[in-house]
C-alpha positions in Angstrom: -22.2 27.8 37.1 -18.6 28.4 36.3 -16.9 26.3 33.7 -14.0 24.1 34.8 -10.7 25.2 33.2 -7.4 23.4 32.8 -3.8 24.5 32.1 -1.8 23.1 29.2 0.0 20.7 31.7 -3.3 19.4 33.1 -4.6 18.8 29.6 -1.4 17.0 28.5 -1.7 14.7 31.5 -5.5 14.1 31.0 -5.0 13.3 27.3 -1.7 11.4 27.7 0.2 13.6 25.3 3.1 16.0 25.8 2.8 19.7 26.2 4.9 20.0 23.0 2.2 18.0 21.2 -0.5 20.4 22.3 1.7 23.4 21.2 2.3 21.7 17.8 -1.5 21.2 17.4 -2.0 24.9 18.2 0.7 26.1 15.8 -0.8 23.8 13.1 -4.1 25.6 13.6 -6.0 22.7 15.1 -6.9 24.5 18.3 -8.6 27.8 17.2 -11.3 27.2 19.8 -8.9 27.4 22.8 -9.0 30.7 24.6 -6.1 32.5 26.3 -6.2 34.2 29.7 -5.1 37.8 30.4 -1.4 36.9 30.4 -1.6 34.9 27.1 -1.7 31.4 28.5 -4.0 28.8 27.0 -7.1 28.0 29.1 -8.8 24.8 28.2 -12.4 23.8 29.0 -14.1 20.4 29.1 -15.4 21.0 25.6 -11.9 21.8 24.4 -10.8 18.4 25.9 -13.6 16.7 24.0 -12.5 18.3 20.7 -8.8 17.5 21.5 -9.7 13.8 22.0 -11.3 13.9 18.6 -8.1 15.4 17.1 -5.9 12.8 18.8 -8.2 10.0 17.6 -8.0 11.3 14.1 -4.2 11.8 14.3 -3.9 8.2 15.6 -6.0 7.0 12.7 -3.5 8.5 10.3 -5.6 11.4 9.3 -3.5 14.3 7.9 -3.2 17.6 9.8 -4.9 19.3 6.8 -8.0 17.0 7.0 -8.1 17.4 10.8 -8.0 21.2 10.3 -10.8 20.9 7.8 -12.8 18.9 10.3 -12.2 21.4 13.1 -13.2 24.3 10.7 -16.4 22.5 9.8 -17.1 21.8 13.5 -16.8 25.5 14.2 -19.2 26.4 11.4 -22.0 24.5 13.2 -24.9 22.3 12.1 -24.8 23.2 8.4 -21.6 21.0 8.2 -22.9 17.9 10.0 -23.1 15.8 6.8 -19.6 17.0 5.6 -18.1 16.0 9.0 -19.9 12.7 8.9 -18.6 11.9 5.4 -15.1 13.0 6.3 -15.1 10.5 9.3 -16.7 7.7 7.1 -14.0 8.2 4.5 -11.2 7.9 7.1 -12.9 5.0 8.7 -12.8 3.1 5.4 -9.1 4.0 5.1 -8.4 2.8 8.6 -10.3 -0.4 8.1 -8.2 -1.1 5.0 -5.0 -0.5 7.0 -6.3 -2.9 9.7 -7.0 -5.5 7.1 -3.6 -5.0 5.6 -1.9 -5.4 9.0 -4.0 -8.5 9.7 -2.8 -10.0 6.4 0.8 -9.1 7.2 0.4 -10.8 10.6 -1.0 -13.9 9.0 1.9 -14.1 6.6 4.3 -13.6 9.5 2.6 -16.5 11.3 3.2 -18.6 8.2 6.9 -17.8 8.2 7.1 -18.5 11.9 5.6 -22.0 11.3 8.1 -22.4 8.4 11.1 -21.7 10.7 9.6 -23.5 13.7 9.2 -26.7 11.6 12.7 -26.2 10.0 14.2 -25.8 13.4 12.5 -28.9 14.7 13.8 -30.9 11.7 17.2 -29.4 12.1 17.2 -28.2 8.5 15.3 -25.9 6.2 15.6 -28.4 3.3 12.3 -30.0 4.5 10.6 -27.1 2.7 12.7 -27.2 -0.4 12.2 -29.0 -3.7 14.6 -32.0 -3.4 18.1 -31.2 -4.6 17.5 -27.4 -4.7 17.2 -24.4 -2.4 13.8 -23.5 -3.9 10.8 -23.5 -1.6 8.1 -26.1 -2.4 5.4 -24.3 -4.4 2.5 -25.8 -2.5 4.0 -25.2 0.9 1.0 -23.0 1.7 -1.2 -26.1 1.4 0.9 -27.9 4.0 0.5 -24.9 6.3 -3.3 -25.0 5.6 -3.3 -28.6 6.8 -1.4 -27.6 9.9 -3.9 -24.9 10.7 -6.8 -27.3 10.2 -5.3 -30.0 12.3 -4.6 -27.6 15.1 -8.1 -26.1 15.0 -6.9 -22.6 13.9 -9.8 -22.1 11.6 -9.9 -18.3 11.9 -6.2 -18.1 11.0 -6.9 -20.6 8.1 -9.5 -18.2 6.8 -7.2 -15.2 7.2 -4.3 -17.0 5.5 -6.6 -17.9 2.6 -7.1 -14.1 2.2 -3.4 -13.6 2.2 -2.9 -16.3 -0.5 -5.7 -14.7 -2.6 -4.1 -11.3 -2.2 -0.7 -12.7 -3.2 -2.2 -14.3 -6.3 -4.0 -11.1 -7.2 -0.8 -9.0 -7.0 1.3 -11.3 -9.2 
């Protein structure tokens, strides 16, 4: 049975990347497994597509080109590197999970600020959030936001915002 092969353009379309991206990956040494035909054009197989999906996933996860290159080199070495590849992926999974958590915390804080400005807009003044006679924000304004979240049944957001407050206290 003959293997199905694809041109660089077909691969770009299938993977949702540009031809230039594929060329960049190749120049960066991430595609040593891709063969070339008699006139020097890259010829991709289904297995190449699988490996390239892995590369794109790792790249999207923020993995460095150097670490992706290491992963590909280990993959080409075979079964003796299974544990190393697994550990590399686990390490990057932990990093990605931390980034996700940080983004969720950032989103939670932005929701707090949206509430802040929504309530100030409704009142026609930001001074509702200030210590009387100053332009300093009330120190326990986060507790007022907690009550708002509780009253509106946003318990998951209340829990997330508690993490944001805890994080803020740990950092200062």
